[in-house]
VEXDREN-2710 file (C-alpha; in Angstrom, 1 decimal):
% VEXDREN-2710
k/r/px/py/pz
1/MET/27.6/-17.5/-26.6
2/ALA/25.8/-18.1/-23.4
3/ALA/27.1/-21.7/-23.3
4/THR/30.7/-20.6/-23.7
5/THR/30.6/-17.8/-21.1
6/GLY/28.7/-19.9/-18.5
7/GLN/25.9/-17.3/-18.3
8/LYS/22.3/-18.2/-18.6
9/PRO/20.6/-17.2/-21.8
10/GLU/18.5/-14.1/-21.3
11/GLU/15.3/-16.0/-21.9
12/ASP/16.1/-18.4/-19.0
13/ARG/16.6/-15.6/-16.5
14/LYS/14.0/-14.9/-13.9
15/HIS/12.5/-11.5/-13.6
16/PRO/13.6/-9.8/-10.4
17/VAL/10.0/-10.0/-9.2
18/ASP/10.2/-13.8/-9.3
19/GLU/13.7/-14.2/-7.7
20/THR/14.3/-15.5/-4.2
21/LEU/16.9/-14.2/-1.8
22/PRO/19.0/-16.0/0.8
23/PRO/17.0/-16.8/3.9
24/PHE/18.6/-14.1/6.1
25/LYS/18.1/-11.4/3.5
26/MET/14.6/-12.6/2.8
27/PHE/13.7/-12.4/6.5
28/THR/15.3/-9.0/7.2
29/SER/13.9/-7.4/4.0
30/GLY/10.4/-8.8/4.9
31/LEU/10.7/-7.6/8.4
32/GLN/11.4/-4.1/7.0
33/HIS/8.1/-4.1/5.2
34/VAL/6.3/-5.2/8.3
35/ALA/7.9/-2.4/10.3
36/ALA/6.9/0.1/7.7
37/MET/3.2/-0.9/7.6
38/TYR/2.7/-2.1/11.2
39/ALA/1.2/1.2/12.5
40/GLY/-1.2/1.4/9.6
41/VAL/-2.5/-2.1/10.3
42/VAL/-3.2/-1.6/14.0
43/ALA/-4.5/1.9/13.8
44/PRO/-8.0/1.1/12.4
45/PRO/-8.8/-1.5/15.1
46/MET/-7.5/0.9/17.7
47/ILE/-10.2/3.4/16.6
48/VAL/-13.0/1.0/15.8
49/GLY/-12.6/-1.1/18.9
50/PRO/-13.4/1.6/21.5
51/ALA/-16.2/3.0/19.2
52/CYS/-17.8/-0.5/19.5
53/GLY/-17.5/-0.5/23.2
54/LEU/-14.6/-2.9/23.5
55/SER/-12.3/-3.0/26.5
56/PRO/-8.5/-2.5/26.0
57/THR/-8.0/-6.3/26.1
58/GLU/-10.6/-6.9/23.5
59/THR/-9.2/-4.1/21.3
60/ALA/-5.8/-5.7/21.6
61/PHE/-7.4/-9.0/20.4
62/LEU/-8.9/-7.0/17.4
63/MET/-5.4/-5.7/16.6
64/GLY/-3.9/-9.2/16.6
65/ALA/-6.7/-10.3/14.3
66/SER/-6.0/-7.4/11.9
67/LEU/-2.3/-8.5/11.7
68/PHE/-3.3/-12.1/11.1
69/THR/-5.8/-11.3/8.3
70/ALA/-3.3/-8.8/6.7
71/GLY/-0.9/-11.8/6.5
72/ILE/-3.5/-13.9/4.8
73/ALA/-4.3/-11.1/2.3
74/THR/-0.6/-10.5/1.6
75/LEU/0.1/-14.2/0.9
76/LEU/-3.0/-14.2/-1.5
77/GLN/-1.6/-11.2/-3.3
78/THR/2.1/-12.3/-3.6
79/LEU/1.8/-16.1/-4.1
80/GLY/-1.8/-16.4/-5.3
81/PHE/-3.6/-19.4/-6.8
82/TRP/-5.8/-19.8/-9.8
83/LYS/-6.7/-16.3/-11.0
84/VAL/-6.2/-14.8/-7.6
85/GLY/-3.2/-12.5/-6.8
86/ALA/-1.2/-9.9/-8.7
87/LYS/2.0/-11.9/-8.0
88/LEU/3.8/-8.6/-7.3
89/PRO/5.6/-7.4/-4.1
90/PHE/2.3/-6.1/-2.9
91/VAL/1.6/-5.7/0.9
92/ASN/-2.1/-5.8/2.0
93/GLY/-3.6/-4.7/5.2
94/VAL/-6.7/-3.1/6.9
95/SER/-7.9/-0.3/4.8
96/PHE/-8.4/3.1/6.6
97/ALA/-11.2/4.0/4.1
98/GLY/-13.6/1.8/6.1
99/VAL/-12.9/3.4/9.5
100/THR/-15.4/6.3/9.2
101/PRO/-18.4/4.2/8.1
102/MET/-17.6/1.5/10.7
103/VAL/-17.5/4.0/13.5
104/ALA/-20.8/5.4/12.2
105/ILE/-22.3/1.9/12.2
106/ALA/-21.1/1.4/15.8
107/LYS/-22.9/4.6/16.8
108/GLU/-26.2/3.5/15.3
109/HIS/-26.2/0.0/17.0
110/SER/-25.7/-1.4/20.5
111/PRO/-22.2/-2.5/21.4
112/HIS/-23.3/-6.1/21.4
113/ASP/-24.4/-5.9/17.7
114/ALA/-22.0/-3.3/16.3
115/LEU/-19.1/-5.6/15.3
116/PRO/-21.3/-8.5/14.0
117/ILE/-23.1/-6.0/11.8
118/VAL/-19.7/-4.5/10.6
119/PHE/-18.4/-8.0/9.8
120/GLY/-21.6/-9.0/7.9
121/ALA/-21.3/-5.9/5.8
122/VAL/-17.6/-6.5/5.1
123/ILE/-18.3/-10.1/4.0
124/VAL/-21.0/-8.9/1.5
125/ALA/-18.7/-6.1/0.2
126/GLY/-15.8/-8.6/-0.3
127/VAL/-18.0/-11.0/-2.2
128/LEU/-19.4/-8.2/-4.4
129/GLY/-15.9/-6.9/-5.1
130/PHE/-14.6/-10.4/-6.0
131/LEU/-17.5/-10.7/-8.6
132/LEU/-16.8/-7.3/-10.0
133/ALA/-13.0/-7.7/-10.3
134/PRO/-12.9/-8.9/-13.9
135/TYR/-15.0/-5.9/-15.0
136/PHE/-13.3/-3.4/-12.8
137/SER/-9.9/-4.4/-14.1
138/ARG/-10.8/-3.2/-17.6
139/LEU/-10.5/0.4/-16.3
140/VAL/-6.7/0.0/-16.8
141/ARG/-7.2/1.4/-20.3
142/PHE/-8.2/4.7/-18.7
143/PHE/-4.9/5.0/-16.8
144/PRO/-2.3/6.4/-19.3
145/PRO/0.8/8.0/-17.9
146/VAL/-0.9/11.4/-17.3
147/VAL/-3.4/9.7/-15.0
148/THR/-1.1/7.1/-13.3
149/GLY/1.6/9.7/-12.7
150/THR/-1.0/12.1/-11.1
151/VAL/-2.4/9.3/-8.9
152/ILE/1.0/8.0/-7.8
153/THR/2.0/11.5/-6.9
154/LEU/-1.2/12.0/-4.9
155/ILE/-0.6/8.6/-3.1
156/GLY/2.7/9.9/-1.8
157/ILE/1.4/13.4/-0.9
158/SER/-1.6/11.8/0.8
159/LEU/0.6/9.6/3.0
160/LEU/3.0/12.4/4.1
161/PRO/0.6/13.9/6.6
162/VAL/0.4/10.5/8.3
163/ALA/4.2/10.6/8.7
164/PHE/3.9/14.2/10.1
165/ARG/1.4/13.1/12.7
166/TRP/3.5/10.1/13.6
167/SER/6.5/12.5/14.0
168/GLN/4.5/14.6/16.5
169/GLY/3.5/11.5/18.5
170/GLY/0.5/10.1/16.7
171/ASN/-2.1/10.9/19.4
172/GLU/-3.4/14.4/19.1
173/GLN/-5.0/14.2/22.6
174/ALA/-1.7/13.4/24.3
175/ALA/0.0/16.1/26.3
176/ASP/3.3/15.7/24.5
177/TYR/1.8/15.7/21.0
178/GLY/4.0/17.9/18.8
179/SER/6.6/18.3/21.5
180/LEU/10.2/19.2/20.7
181/LYS/11.3/15.8/22.0
182/ASN/9.0/14.0/19.6
183/ILE/9.9/16.1/16.6
184/ALA/13.6/15.9/17.4
185/MET/13.4/12.1/17.6
186/ALA/11.7/12.0/14.2
187/ALA/14.3/14.4/12.7
188/VAL/17.2/12.2/14.1
189/THR/15.6/9.1/12.6
190/PHE/15.1/10.9/9.3
191/LEU/18.8/11.9/9.2
192/ILE/20.0/8.4/10.2
193/VAL/18.1/6.9/7.3
194/LEU/19.5/9.4/4.9
195/VAL/23.1/8.8/6.1
196/LEU/22.7/5.0/6.0
197/ARG/21.4/5.2/2.5
198/ARG/24.4/7.4/1.5
199/VAL/27.2/5.5/3.2
200/LEU/26.1/1.8/3.1
201/ARG/26.3/-0.4/0.0
202/GLY/24.6/-3.6/-1.2
203/PHE/22.2/-5.4/1.1
204/LEU/22.8/-3.1/4.1
205/GLN/21.8/-0.2/2.0
206/GLN/18.6/-2.0/1.0
207/ILE/17.6/-2.5/4.7
208/ALA/18.6/1.1/5.7
209/ILE/15.0/1.8/6.8
210/LEU/15.0/-1.2/9.1
211/LEU/18.4/-0.2/10.5
212/GLY/17.2/3.4/10.9
213/LEU/14.1/2.2/12.9
214/VAL/16.3/0.0/15.2
215/ALA/18.7/2.9/15.8
216/GLY/15.9/5.4/16.4
217/THR/14.2/3.0/18.8
218/LEU/17.4/2.5/20.8
219/LEU/18.0/6.3/21.0
220/ALA/14.3/6.7/22.1
221/ILE/14.9/4.5/25.2
222/PRO/16.8/7.1/27.2
223/ALA/14.5/9.8/25.9
224/GLY/11.6/7.9/27.6
225/LEU/9.6/7.4/24.3
226/THR/9.7/3.6/24.3
227/ASP/7.0/1.8/26.3
228/PHE/8.1/-1.7/27.4
229/SER/5.0/-2.3/29.5
230/VAL/3.2/-3.8/26.5
231/LEU/5.5/-6.8/26.7
232/THR/4.4/-7.7/30.2
233/ARG/0.8/-7.5/29.4
234/ALA/0.9/-9.6/26.2
235/HIS/0.2/-13.3/26.0
236/LEU/2.6/-15.7/24.2
237/ILE/-0.1/-17.3/22.1
238/GLY/-3.4/-15.7/21.0
239/PHE/-5.2/-17.3/18.1
240/PRO/-8.0/-15.1/16.6
241/THR/-11.0/-17.3/17.4
242/PRO/-13.4/-17.4/14.5
243/PHE/-16.4/-15.0/15.0
244/HIS/-15.1/-14.2/18.5
245/PHE/-17.6/-11.3/18.8
246/GLY/-20.6/-13.2/17.4
247/ALA/-22.0/-14.5/14.2
248/PRO/-22.2/-11.8/11.4
249/GLN/-25.4/-9.9/11.0
250/PHE/-26.6/-8.3/7.8
251/ASP/-27.9/-4.8/7.8
252/VAL/-28.8/-3.1/4.5
253/ALA/-27.6/0.4/5.3
254/ALA/-24.3/-1.0/6.7
255/ILE/-23.8/-3.2/3.6
256/VAL/-24.3/-0.3/1.3
257/SER/-21.7/1.8/3.2
258/MET/-19.1/-1.0/3.1
259/CYS/-19.8/-1.7/-0.6
260/ILE/-19.0/1.9/-1.4
261/VAL/-15.8/1.5/0.7
262/MET/-14.9/-1.6/-1.3
263/LEU/-15.2/0.3/-4.6
264/VAL/-13.0/3.0/-3.2
265/CYS/-10.4/0.4/-2.1
266/MET/-10.5/-1.2/-5.5
267/THR/-9.9/2.1/-7.2
268/GLU/-6.9/2.8/-4.9
269/SER/-5.5/-0.7/-5.3
270/THR/-5.7/-0.4/-9.1
271/ALA/-3.7/2.8/-9.0
272/ASP/-1.2/1.2/-6.5
273/MET/-0.8/-1.8/-8.8
274/LEU/-0.1/0.4/-11.8
275/ALA/2.5/2.3/-9.7
276/LEU/4.2/-0.8/-8.4
277/GLY/4.2/-2.4/-11.8
278/LYS/6.2/0.5/-13.2
279/ILE/8.6/0.5/-10.3
280/VAL/9.4/-3.2/-10.5
281/GLY/9.6/-3.3/-14.3
282/ARG/6.6/-5.5/-14.8
283/PRO/3.7/-3.2/-16.0
284/ALA/0.4/-4.2/-14.5
285/ASP/-1.9/-5.3/-17.3
286/GLU/-5.6/-6.0/-17.1
287/ARG/-5.0/-9.6/-16.1
288/THR/-2.6/-8.6/-13.3
289/ILE/-5.0/-6.1/-12.0
290/GLU/-7.9/-8.6/-12.1
291/GLY/-5.9/-11.0/-10.0
292/GLY/-4.8/-8.3/-7.6
293/LEU/-8.4/-7.1/-7.1
294/ARG/-9.5/-10.7/-6.5
295/ALA/-6.9/-11.1/-3.8
296/ASP/-8.0/-7.8/-2.2
297/THR/-11.6/-8.8/-2.2
298/LEU/-11.2/-12.4/-1.3
299/GLY/-9.0/-11.4/1.6
300/THR/-11.7/-8.9/2.6
301/ALA/-14.4/-11.6/2.5
302/ILE/-12.3/-14.0/4.6
303/SER/-11.2/-11.4/7.2
304/PRO/-14.4/-11.2/9.2
305/LEU/-14.1/-15.0/9.9
306/PHE/-11.0/-14.1/12.0
307/ASN/-12.5/-10.8/13.2
308/GLY/-10.7/-8.7/10.6
309/PHE/-11.9/-5.8/8.4
310/ALA/-11.6/-4.9/4.7
311/ASN/-8.1/-5.2/3.2
312/SER/-6.4/-3.2/0.4
313/ALA/-3.0/-2.3/-0.8
314/PHE/-0.5/-0.5/1.4
315/ALA/1.0/2.4/-0.6
316/GLN/3.7/3.1/1.9
317/ASN/5.3/-0.3/1.0
318/ILE/5.5/0.7/-2.6
319/GLY/7.8/3.5/-1.5
320/LEU/10.0/1.0/0.3
321/VAL/10.2/-1.1/-2.9
322/ALA/11.1/2.0/-4.9
323/MET/13.8/3.0/-2.4
324/THR/15.4/-0.4/-1.7
325/LYS/15.1/-1.7/-5.3
326/VAL/14.3/-5.2/-3.7
327/ARG/11.6/-6.3/-6.2
328/SER/11.1/-9.9/-5.2
329/ARG/7.5/-10.8/-4.4
330/PHE/8.8/-13.6/-2.2
331/VAL/10.3/-11.0/0.2
332/VAL/6.8/-9.6/0.6
333/ALA/5.4/-13.1/1.0
334/THR/7.8/-13.5/3.9
335/SER/6.3/-10.3/5.3
336/GLY/2.9/-12.0/5.1
337/ALA/4.2/-15.0/7.0
338/ILE/5.7/-12.6/9.7
339/LEU/2.3/-10.9/10.0
340/LEU/0.6/-14.3/10.5
341/VAL/3.1/-15.1/13.4
342/LEU/2.5/-11.6/14.9
343/GLY/-1.3/-12.2/14.8
344/LEU/-0.8/-15.6/16.5
345/SER/1.6/-14.3/19.1
346/PRO/0.8/-11.0/20.9
347/VAL/4.3/-11.0/22.5
348/ALA/5.9/-11.0/19.0
349/ALA/3.5/-8.2/17.9
350/SER/4.4/-6.2/20.9
351/ILE/8.1/-6.3/20.0
352/ILE/7.3/-4.6/16.7
353/SER/5.1/-2.1/18.5
354/LEU/8.1/-0.9/20.6
355/VAL/9.1/1.4/17.7
356/PRO/7.9/4.8/18.8
357/LEU/5.6/6.7/16.4
358/PRO/8.1/9.6/16.1
359/VAL/10.8/7.2/15.0
360/LEU/8.4/5.7/12.5
361/GLY/7.4/9.2/11.3
362/GLY/11.0/10.2/10.5
363/ALA/11.4/7.1/8.4
364/GLY/8.0/7.5/6.9
365/ILE/8.9/10.9/5.4
366/VAL/11.5/9.2/3.3
367/LEU/9.2/6.3/2.3
368/PHE/6.2/8.3/1.4
369/GLY/8.3/11.0/-0.4
370/SER/9.7/8.2/-2.5
371/VAL/6.2/7.3/-3.7
372/ALA/5.5/10.9/-4.8
373/ALA/8.9/11.0/-6.5
374/SER/7.9/7.9/-8.5
375/GLY/4.8/9.7/-9.6
376/ILE/6.7/12.7/-10.8
377/GLN/9.0/10.4/-12.7
378/THR/5.9/8.9/-14.4
379/LEU/4.6/12.3/-15.3
380/ALA/7.9/13.0/-17.0
381/THR/6.7/10.5/-19.7
382/ALA/3.3/12.0/-20.1
383/ALA/3.9/14.6/-22.8
384/MET/3.5/17.4/-20.4
385/GLU/4.3/20.0/-23.1
386/LYS/0.7/19.4/-24.2
387/GLY/-1.4/22.1/-22.6
388/GLU/-4.3/19.6/-22.0
389/ASN/-2.1/17.3/-20.0
390/SER/-0.7/20.0/-17.8
391/LEU/-4.3/21.1/-17.1
392/ILE/-5.3/17.6/-16.2
393/VAL/-2.5/17.2/-13.7
394/ALA/-3.1/20.7/-12.2
395/ALA/-6.8/20.2/-11.7
396/SER/-6.5/16.6/-10.5
397/ILE/-3.8/17.3/-7.9
398/GLY/-5.7/20.4/-6.8
399/ILE/-8.9/18.5/-6.2
400/GLY/-7.0/15.6/-4.6
401/LEU/-5.2/17.9/-2.2
402/ILE/-8.5/19.3/-0.7
403/PRO/-9.1/16.6/2.0
404/ILE/-5.4/16.8/2.8
405/ALA/-5.0/20.6/3.0
406/ALA/-8.5/21.4/4.3
407/PRO/-9.9/18.3/6.1
408/GLU/-13.2/20.1/7.0
409/PHE/-13.8/21.3/3.4
410/TYR/-16.7/18.7/2.8
411/HIS/-18.1/18.8/6.4
412/ASN/-21.6/19.9/5.2
413/PHE/-21.8/17.1/2.5
414/PRO/-23.9/13.9/3.1
415/LYS/-22.0/11.3/5.1
416/ASP/-22.3/8.7/2.4
417/LEU/-20.4/10.9/0.0
418/LEU/-17.6/11.5/2.5
419/VAL/-16.4/7.9/2.0
420/VAL/-15.1/9.0/-1.5
421/LEU/-14.6/12.8/-0.9
422/ASP/-12.4/12.3/2.2
423/SER/-9.9/10.3/0.1
424/GLY/-7.7/12.6/-1.9
425/ILE/-6.5/9.6/-3.9
426/SER/-10.0/8.6/-5.0
427/THR/-11.2/12.1/-5.9
428/GLY/-8.0/12.9/-7.7
429/CYS/-8.1/9.7/-9.6
430/LEU/-11.6/10.2/-10.7
431/VAL/-11.0/13.8/-11.8
432/ALA/-7.9/12.7/-13.8
433/ILE/-9.8/9.9/-15.6
434/VAL/-12.7/12.2/-16.5
435/LEU/-10.5/15.0/-17.7
436/ASN/-8.3/12.7/-19.7
437/LEU/-11.4/11.4/-21.5
438/ALA/-12.7/14.9/-22.0
439/PHE/-9.5/16.5/-23.3
440/ASN/-7.7/13.6/-25.0
441/HIS/-10.5/11.3/-26.3
442/PHE/-14.0/12.8/-26.6
443/GLY/-12.7/16.1/-27.9
444/GLY/-10.9/14.4/-30.8
445/LYS/-7.5/15.4/-29.6
446/LYS/-5.2/12.5/-28.5
447/THR/-1.8/13.2/-27.1
448/ALA/0.9/10.6/-27.7
449/SER/0.8/9.6/-24.1
450/ALA/-2.9/9.7/-23.4
451/GLY/-4.0/7.9/-26.5
452/ALA/-1.4/5.2/-26.5
453/ASP/-1.4/1.9/-24.8
454/PRO/-0.3/2.6/-21.2
455/HIS/1.8/-0.5/-21.2
456/ALA/3.7/0.2/-24.4
457/PRO/7.4/1.4/-24.2
458/ASP/7.5/5.2/-24.1
459/PRO/10.1/6.6/-26.5
460/HIS/10.2/9.8/-24.6
461/GLY/10.5/8.3/-21.2
462/PRO/13.5/8.3/-18.9
463/HIS/14.6/4.9/-20.1
464/ALA/15.2/6.3/-23.6
465/ALA/17.3/9.0/-22.2
466/ALA/19.6/6.8/-20.2
467/PRO/19.6/3.3/-21.6
468/HIS/23.2/2.5/-20.6
469/SER/23.3/3.5/-16.9
470/ALA/26.5/2.4/-15.3
471/ASP/25.0/2.3/-11.8
472/PRO/24.1/-1.3/-11.0
473/ASP/21.5/0.0/-8.4
474/ASP/19.7/2.1/-11.0
475/PRO/16.6/0.2/-12.1
476/ALA/17.1/1.7/-15.6
477/ALA/20.3/-0.4/-15.8
478/VAL/18.4/-3.6/-15.5
479/PRO/18.3/-5.4/-18.9
480/GLU/15.0/-6.2/-20.5
481/ILE/13.9/-9.7/-19.5
482/PRO/11.3/-11.5/-21.4
483/GLN/8.2/-12.5/-19.4
484/GLN/7.8/-16.2/-18.8
485/PRO/4.3/-17.7/-19.6
486/ASP/4.6/-20.4/-16.8
487/ARG/4.3/-18.3/-13.7
488/GLY/1.2/-20.1/-12.5
489/ARG/-1.3/-18.0/-14.5
490/MET/-1.9/-16.8/-18.0
491/ASP/0.1/-13.7/-18.8
492/ASP/-0.8/-13.1/-22.4
493/GLY/-1.4/-9.4/-21.8
494/GLU/2.2/-8.8/-20.7
495/THR/4.8/-7.7/-23.3
496/ALA/8.3/-9.0/-23.2
497/THR/9.6/-5.7/-24.3
498/SER/8.2/-3.7/-21.4
499/PRO/11.0/-1.5/-20.1
500/ALA/12.5/-1.8/-16.7
501/PRO/11.6/1.1/-14.4
END
C-alpha cells in the first residue's frame, strides 16, 4: 500500500529524535535552546571567579570557557560516538551543584592555587564518573513511573525559584532587586510568550520562547534594563587557552568533594534522561542512560583542559522540548555548535547576554512549569489509587521541597552532606527510590506501576485514553515508530512498541 500511495513504509520512517530540519529552522530552534540556558551556564563562573580572586576580565574569560565546554559536552551528548552519548535532544552545561564546594576550595587555598586545584579535582571526578557509568546506569530499574514522575515534578518545582529570582533582577545585592519595573518586565514577557503560543501556528509557535525573549528585550531598552556596554568591552576572538590558570593540582579533600558532586550530577542526569525520553517518545533504557552518563562525565573530564567545570544535563531545556514539541537531537546539536562559537567570540556571547534577567525570568516560568507538568502527567500513569504510591509521592516531594522552601534548614549539618542535601532533586529522588523499594518490593506488595518494567507501555496511561488525538501538535497523536538498530550504537534494550509521549 505504501508503494501505491507514495508514502514511506512505517518501518522506513525516522523517529522524530533523528530527523533534521531545514537550516533556518534548525538554527532558530537551536538558538532558542541557547537563550534558555545561557544564564545557567555563565552563573557558576560568575560566582566561582571572584571567589578565586579573579579580576572582571579573567572572570569573563572563565565565562567564555564555560560556554565553549558546554558546547563540547552538548555535542558529545547529542551526536556521540562509540558508546558515548544518549543521542537525545539533551543540552549539557556547567552544573550548579559544584558551585558550593568549589567556593569552599577557593577559601581554603591561595588565589594562585585555587583554580588549578579545582580543575584537578574536576578531572578526577570526571574520570571516576566515566568508569562508573555502566554500573550507575543499571539504577534505571529503580525508576518506575511513581519515582520518575516524582523526580520530574521536583525538577520543575526546583527550577521555578530560579525564574522568580531572575524576574526580580537576579542580583539580590542590587538596589533594584525585586523592583516593580523588574517584575513588570517579567510579567510582560510571560504574557507575550503565552499570547504567542496561543495565536501562532506551526514553526512560529515552536519558537515562541525565542520571539518572546526578543520582544521582551526590545521593550526593556526604553525601560533602561538592557546594558549595551558589554558589547564595547568584548573582544571579537577569545580562544580559551588550555590550562590558562595553571596546570591542574590534585588535592585529596578537593577530589573527594568533587567526586560527591559528580555522583549527584549523575543522579540528576539519570532522572533528566528518563524525563526527556518520555517527552520525545523514546524511553531511555539502560544503554541510553549509560551513553548519556558517559557523555556527561567525559565532558566533565575534558572541561578543565579549556578552563571549564563539571557538566551535567540542563533540565530547563527539557521544558523547552516539551513545550515546542521539537524533538530533533540535531536541533540541540546546533545549540552545541552555537555555544562553541559563543565561547570563541566574546562579542557573540555578549549579544546573547543582552537579554535582561527579568525577561528571561518571565519566559522561565513557562519553561520550568512545563517540566513540572510533564512530571504530573507521568504520575497519572503510576497507579496513584494505591495508598503506598500516594505516600511515596507525598513524602518524596515533601523532602525534596525542603531546600527550596527553607534554604537554611540544613545549615547545622556537615558541609560535605550539603552537596546532596541542598539539592531537592537529589534528596527527593533518593527518598522516592528507597520508599518505592520498601513499600512495593521488600514488603511483598507490588503495584502494577512499581513492579513493572518502567519502559513497558502502560495500559492505564494517557496514551490509552486518547489514542486517536486529532491535534497534529499533540505528541499522543504521533504514530508508533519502530526503533532502528543502525543509529550508530546498539539499541537492543529499546522496544519498538514504546508509546509516543
